[in-house]
C-alpha positions as CSV (number, residue, x, y, z in Angstrom):
1,X,0.0,0.1,0.1
2,X,2.8,2.3,-0.1
3,X,2.5,3.8,-3.2
4,X,-1.1,4.1,-2.9
5,X,-1.2,7.9,-3.0
6,X,1.0,7.9,-6.4
7,X,-1.7,8.1,-8.7
8,X,-2.7,11.8,-7.0
9,X,-1.3,15.0,-8.8
10,X,0.9,17.2,-6.9
11,X,-2.1,19.5,-5.9
12,X,-4.0,16.6,-4.7
13,X,-1.2,15.3,-2.6
14,X,-0.8,18.6,-1.0
15,X,-4.1,18.3,0.6
16,X,-3.3,15.2,2.5
17,X,-2.8,15.6,6.2
18,X,-0.9,13.3,8.1
19,X,-3.2,12.3,11.1
20,X,-4.0,9.4,13.5
21,X,-7.5,7.5,12.6
22,X,-10.5,9.4,14.6
23,X,-12.4,7.2,16.8
24,X,-15.7,8.9,15.1
25,X,-16.3,11.4,12.5
26,X,-19.6,13.1,11.6
27,X,-21.2,12.0,8.4
28,X,-21.6,14.5,5.4
29,X,-25.2,14.9,4.7
30,X,-27.1,16.0,1.3
31,X,-29.8,18.7,1.1
32,X,-33.2,18.1,-0.8
33,X,-33.2,20.1,-3.9
34,X,-36.6,20.4,-6.4
35,X,-34.8,20.7,-9.9
36,X,-32.6,18.1,-11.6
37,X,-29.6,19.7,-13.1
38,X,-26.6,18.8,-15.5
39,X,-23.1,20.1,-14.7
40,X,-19.6,18.4,-15.7
41,X,-18.2,19.7,-12.4
42,X,-20.6,17.2,-10.6
43,X,-20.9,13.7,-10.3
44,X,-24.4,11.7,-10.0
45,X,-24.8,8.5,-7.8
46,X,-27.6,6.2,-7.5
47,X,-29.3,6.9,-4.1
48,X,-29.4,3.8,-2.3
49,X,-32.4,2.6,-0.2
50,X,-30.6,1.3,3.0
51,X,-28.9,2.2,6.0
52,X,-25.7,4.8,6.0
53,X,-22.6,3.2,7.4
54,X,-19.3,4.7,8.4
55,X,-16.5,1.7,8.7
56,X,-13.3,2.3,10.5
57,X,-10.5,-0.3,10.3
58,X,-7.4,-0.1,12.4
59,X,-5.2,-3.2,12.2
60,X,-7.4,-6.2,12.8
61,X,-10.4,-4.1,14.7
62,X,-13.2,-3.0,12.3
63,X,-15.9,-1.1,13.6
64,X,-19.2,-0.4,11.7
65,X,-21.5,2.8,12.8
66,X,-24.5,4.1,11.8
67,X,-24.8,7.9,11.1
68,X,-25.8,8.4,14.7
69,X,-22.9,6.1,16.0
70,X,-25.0,3.1,16.7
71,X,-22.7,0.0,16.5
72,X,-23.6,-2.4,13.6
73,X,-21.2,-5.2,13.9
74,X,-23.6,-7.5,15.4
75,X,-26.2,-6.8,13.1
76,X,-24.0,-7.2,9.8
77,X,-21.2,-9.4,10.8
78,X,-20.3,-10.4,7.2
79,X,-19.6,-6.7,6.3
80,X,-17.4,-6.5,9.1
81,X,-15.7,-9.8,8.1
82,X,-15.3,-8.7,4.5
83,X,-13.8,-5.5,5.1
84,X,-11.2,-7.3,7.7
85,X,-10.0,-9.0,4.7
86,X,-9.2,-6.1,2.4
87,X,-5.6,-5.3,1.8
88,X,-5.7,-1.9,3.5
89,X,-5.3,-2.1,7.2
90,X,-6.2,1.4,8.2
91,X,-9.2,3.3,6.6
92,X,-12.3,5.2,7.4
93,X,-15.0,4.9,4.5
94,X,-18.7,6.1,4.3
95,X,-21.3,3.9,2.5
96,X,-24.8,2.5,2.5
97,X,-25.8,-0.9,3.5
98,X,-28.6,-2.3,1.4
99,X,-30.5,-5.4,0.6
100,X,-32.3,-6.2,-2.6
101,X,-35.9,-6.7,-3.9
102,X,-35.0,-7.9,-7.2
103,X,-32.7,-5.3,-8.9
104,X,-34.2,-2.5,-6.6
105,X,-32.6,-2.0,-3.1
106,X,-35.4,-2.3,-0.5
107,X,-35.4,-0.7,2.9
108,X,-38.3,-2.8,3.7
109,X,-36.5,-5.8,3.3
110,X,-33.7,-4.7,5.1
111,X,-36.1,-4.3,8.1
112,X,-35.6,-8.1,8.7
113,X,-31.8,-7.4,9.6
114,X,-31.9,-4.0,11.1
115,X,-33.4,-5.3,14.5
116,X,-31.1,-8.1,15.1
117,X,-28.1,-7.9,17.5
118,X,-27.0,-11.3,17.6
119,X,-24.7,-12.3,14.6
120,X,-25.9,-15.8,14.3
121,X,-29.2,-14.8,14.1
122,X,-28.3,-12.0,11.6
123,X,-26.7,-14.6,9.3
124,X,-29.6,-17.0,9.6
125,X,-32.1,-14.5,8.6
126,X,-31.6,-15.2,4.7
127,X,-31.4,-11.8,4.0
128,X,-28.2,-11.0,2.1
129,X,-26.9,-7.5,2.7
130,X,-24.3,-5.3,0.9
131,X,-22.0,-2.5,1.6
132,X,-21.8,0.2,-1.1
133,X,-18.7,2.5,-0.5
134,X,-18.7,6.1,-1.9
135,X,-16.3,7.9,0.0
136,X,-13.0,7.6,1.7
137,X,-12.2,9.8,4.7
138,X,-8.9,8.4,6.1
139,X,-6.1,6.1,4.5
140,X,-2.8,4.6,5.8
141,X,-2.3,7.3,8.2
142,X,-3.6,10.3,6.3
143,X,-6.8,12.4,6.5
144,X,-8.2,12.4,2.9
145,X,-11.4,14.4,3.4
146,X,-9.6,17.4,2.0
147,X,-9.1,16.1,-1.3
148,X,-11.6,17.2,-4.0
149,X,-14.6,14.5,-4.1
150,X,-13.6,13.0,-7.5
151,X,-10.1,12.4,-6.1
152,X,-11.5,11.0,-2.9
153,X,-13.6,8.5,-5.0
154,X,-10.7,7.4,-7.4
155,X,-8.3,6.7,-4.4
156,X,-11.1,4.5,-2.7
157,X,-11.6,2.5,-6.0
158,X,-7.8,1.8,-6.1
159,X,-7.4,1.2,-2.5
160,X,-9.8,-1.5,-2.3
161,X,-10.3,-5.3,-3.7
162,X,-14.3,-4.6,-3.8
163,X,-15.3,-8.4,-3.5
164,X,-18.8,-9.0,-2.5
165,X,-20.4,-8.4,-0.1
166,X,-18.4,-5.0,-0.5
167,X,-19.1,-3.1,-3.7
168,X,-18.1,0.2,-5.4
169,X,-20.8,3.0,-5.9
170,X,-20.4,3.9,-9.4
171,X,-21.2,7.5,-10.9
172,X,-21.7,9.2,-13.9
173,X,-20.0,12.7,-14.6
174,X,-22.6,14.5,-16.6
175,X,-26.3,14.4,-17.8
176,X,-27.8,14.5,-14.3
177,X,-31.3,15.2,-15.4
178,X,-31.3,12.4,-17.8
179,X,-29.9,9.9,-15.4
180,X,-32.6,11.1,-13.1
181,X,-35.3,10.4,-15.4
182,X,-33.7,7.2,-16.1
183,X,-33.5,6.5,-12.1
184,X,-37.3,7.1,-11.8
185,X,-38.1,4.9,-14.7
186,X,-36.3,2.2,-13.2
187,X,-38.0,2.4,-9.7
188,X,-34.9,4.0,-8.0
189,X,-35.4,6.5,-5.1
190,X,-33.4,8.8,-6.9
191,X,-29.9,10.5,-7.1
192,X,-27.3,12.2,-5.0
193,X,-25.4,14.8,-6.9
194,X,-22.2,15.9,-5.7
195,X,-19.8,18.6,-6.4
196,X,-16.9,16.9,-7.7
197,X,-14.4,19.7,-6.6
198,X,-15.6,19.6,-3.0
199,X,-13.9,18.2,0.3
200,X,-15.8,15.8,2.7
201,X,-17.5,18.3,4.9
202,X,-19.1,16.6,8.4
203,X,-22.5,18.4,8.1
204,X,-25.5,18.9,5.9
205,X,-24.3,20.7,2.7
206,X,-25.6,21.9,-0.5
207,X,-22.1,20.2,-2.0
208,X,-24.1,17.1,-1.7
209,X,-28.0,17.1,-3.2
210,X,-30.8,14.8,-3.2
211,X,-32.7,14.2,-6.1
212,X,-35.6,12.1,-5.4
213,X,-38.2,10.3,-7.7
214,X,-40.7,10.2,-4.8
215,X,-41.3,11.6,-1.5
216,X,-40.4,9.9,1.9
217,X,-39.6,11.3,4.9
218,X,-38.7,10.0,8.5
219,X,-41.3,10.9,11.1
220,X,-41.6,10.3,14.8
221,X,-44.5,8.0,16.1
222,X,-46.5,9.7,18.8
223,X,-49.4,7.3,19.0
224,X,-51.6,4.6,17.2
225,X,-55.3,4.0,16.8
226,X,-57.3,0.8,17.6
227,X,-57.4,-1.8,15.1
228,X,-60.8,-2.6,13.3
229,X,-62.5,-5.8,11.8
230,X,-59.8,-8.3,11.4
231,X,-56.8,-6.2,11.6
232,X,-54.5,-7.0,14.5
233,X,-51.9,-4.9,16.6
234,X,-52.9,-1.3,15.7
235,X,-55.0,0.7,13.0
236,X,-52.7,3.4,11.9
237,X,-49.7,5.1,13.4
238,X,-49.9,8.9,14.4
239,X,-47.1,10.6,13.2
240,X,-44.9,13.9,13.2
241,X,-41.8,15.8,13.0
242,X,-40.2,18.3,15.5
243,X,-40.3,22.0,14.7
244,X,-38.9,24.8,17.2
245,X,-38.5,22.0,19.8
246,X,-42.4,21.0,19.1
247,X,-43.5,17.7,18.0
248,X,-45.9,19.0,15.0
249,X,-48.7,16.4,13.9
250,X,-48.2,15.1,10.3
251,X,-51.1,12.8,10.3
252,X,-51.9,8.9,10.4
253,X,-50.5,6.3,8.5
254,X,-52.7,3.1,7.9
255,X,-50.9,1.1,5.4
256,X,-47.7,-0.6,4.4
257,X,-47.9,-3.3,7.4
258,X,-48.1,-7.0,7.2
259,X,-49.3,-9.1,10.2
260,X,-46.0,-9.6,11.6
261,X,-45.0,-6.1,11.6
262,X,-48.4,-5.1,13.1
263,X,-48.0,-7.5,16.0
264,X,-44.5,-6.8,16.8
265,X,-44.8,-3.1,16.4
266,X,-47.8,-3.0,18.7
267,X,-45.8,-4.7,21.3
268,X,-43.3,-2.1,21.2
269,X,-45.7,0.6,21.3
270,X,-47.7,-0.8,24.3
271,X,-44.3,-0.6,26.5
272,X,-44.0,3.2,25.9
273,X,-47.7,4.0,26.2
274,X,-48.7,7.2,28.1
275,X,-51.6,9.3,29.0
276,X,-50.9,12.5,27.2
277,X,-50.4,13.3,23.8
278,X,-46.8,14.2,22.8
279,X,-48.2,16.5,19.9
280,X,-47.9,20.3,20.1
281,X,-51.3,20.7,18.8
282,X,-54.7,18.8,19.2
283,X,-54.9,15.8,17.0
284,X,-58.6,15.1,16.0
285,X,-58.4,11.3,15.7
286,X,-60.6,8.7,17.7
287,X,-59.8,5.6,19.7
288,X,-56.3,6.9,20.1
289,X,-53.5,5.5,22.5
290,X,-50.6,7.9,22.9
291,X,-46.9,7.1,23.2
292,X,-43.7,8.5,24.4
293,X,-41.8,9.8,21.0
294,X,-39.1,7.3,20.9
295,X,-39.7,5.6,17.7
296,X,-38.8,6.8,14.4
297,X,-40.4,5.4,11.1
298,X,-40.1,6.2,7.3
299,X,-42.9,7.0,5.5
300,X,-43.4,7.2,1.7
301,X,-46.2,9.7,0.5
302,X,-47.5,11.3,-2.4
303,X,-47.3,15.0,-0.9
304,X,-47.6,17.5,1.8
305,X,-51.1,19.0,2.1
306,X,-51.7,22.7,2.7
307,X,-52.3,22.1,6.3
308,X,-49.0,20.2,6.6
309,X,-50.6,16.7,6.5
310,X,-49.2,13.7,4.7
311,X,-51.4,12.9,1.5
312,X,-51.7,8.9,0.9
313,X,-48.7,7.9,3.4
314,X,-47.4,4.3,3.4
315,X,-45.2,3.0,6.0
316,X,-41.9,1.6,4.9
317,X,-40.2,0.6,8.3
318,X,-38.7,1.7,11.5
319,X,-35.2,3.6,11.4
320,X,-33.0,3.0,14.3
321,X,-30.2,5.1,12.9
322,X,-31.7,8.6,13.5
323,X,-32.8,10.2,17.1
324,X,-36.4,11.5,17.2
325,X,-35.1,15.0,18.0
326,X,-33.1,15.1,14.8
327,X,-36.4,14.6,12.7
328,X,-37.7,17.7,11.0
329,X,-39.8,18.2,7.9
330,X,-37.4,17.8,5.0
331,X,-38.0,20.9,2.7
332,X,-36.6,21.1,-0.6
333,X,-34.1,24.2,-1.4
334,X,-34.3,26.3,-4.6
């Protein structure tokens, strides 16, 4: 690995910093935008429908973390083992853990692995997972985050063997608008556009931009309604988002559940029931049970209504990689 940096030009090499590997670093987050665009100074990647993962390897030790620093080694042991087999022994990489439903990445299918904490149970689940790497923050004693995006990806591609279940995230260098149209036809979630000249910023930034094919939003669960007819568990979830420190009601989500999810989620909700509503404004629903706002779900929907409600929402799954207080209504920037 001694010559791994030889492919960088002089300007890029000057941006390398000798530094010990950090124990943790905040991930770079993308900003949602409305309009697709094409720019030769940007790259365009497929937006993967999974769980963000920062991976740290120092010698024999490999540590996998979610974006809120939750350990993932026991949930995805095969990914930790695959990274331990890489020729690099000192790196920090950024990527996305996914499961597939046909040719599409499926957050709903990944749900069968997210809640598992026993490595043996995770392996026996029958749900194959893959780690798509798209960025390189540290390599062989050097902080690489100040390199340009395009240089970091080129260095990442040279440094790793990329044998399944670890994969490289490909990108296109132009025609972002056309690529987004193609992505939507294929049923993808969308694209991430990245400024090819930009360093890695440990915060949300406009130098990474989300271009979505459909609407989806992380939301906090604040209550549920009673089931009706032959339905088990509960009828619908009451969800919201934080704004100015208050939990704002966004509507109820009654579809997207199978019987297994209805039963398991109802059991979790019953354990956190409370007498008072966690929402800042009155919720005019009948047969409601309130819960402490501790669980976060991902919801797909067609649009927001004028009064701040979700239209045609569908539950996609629980998220364990985001704290409830971090959930805000995602608004596209111009």
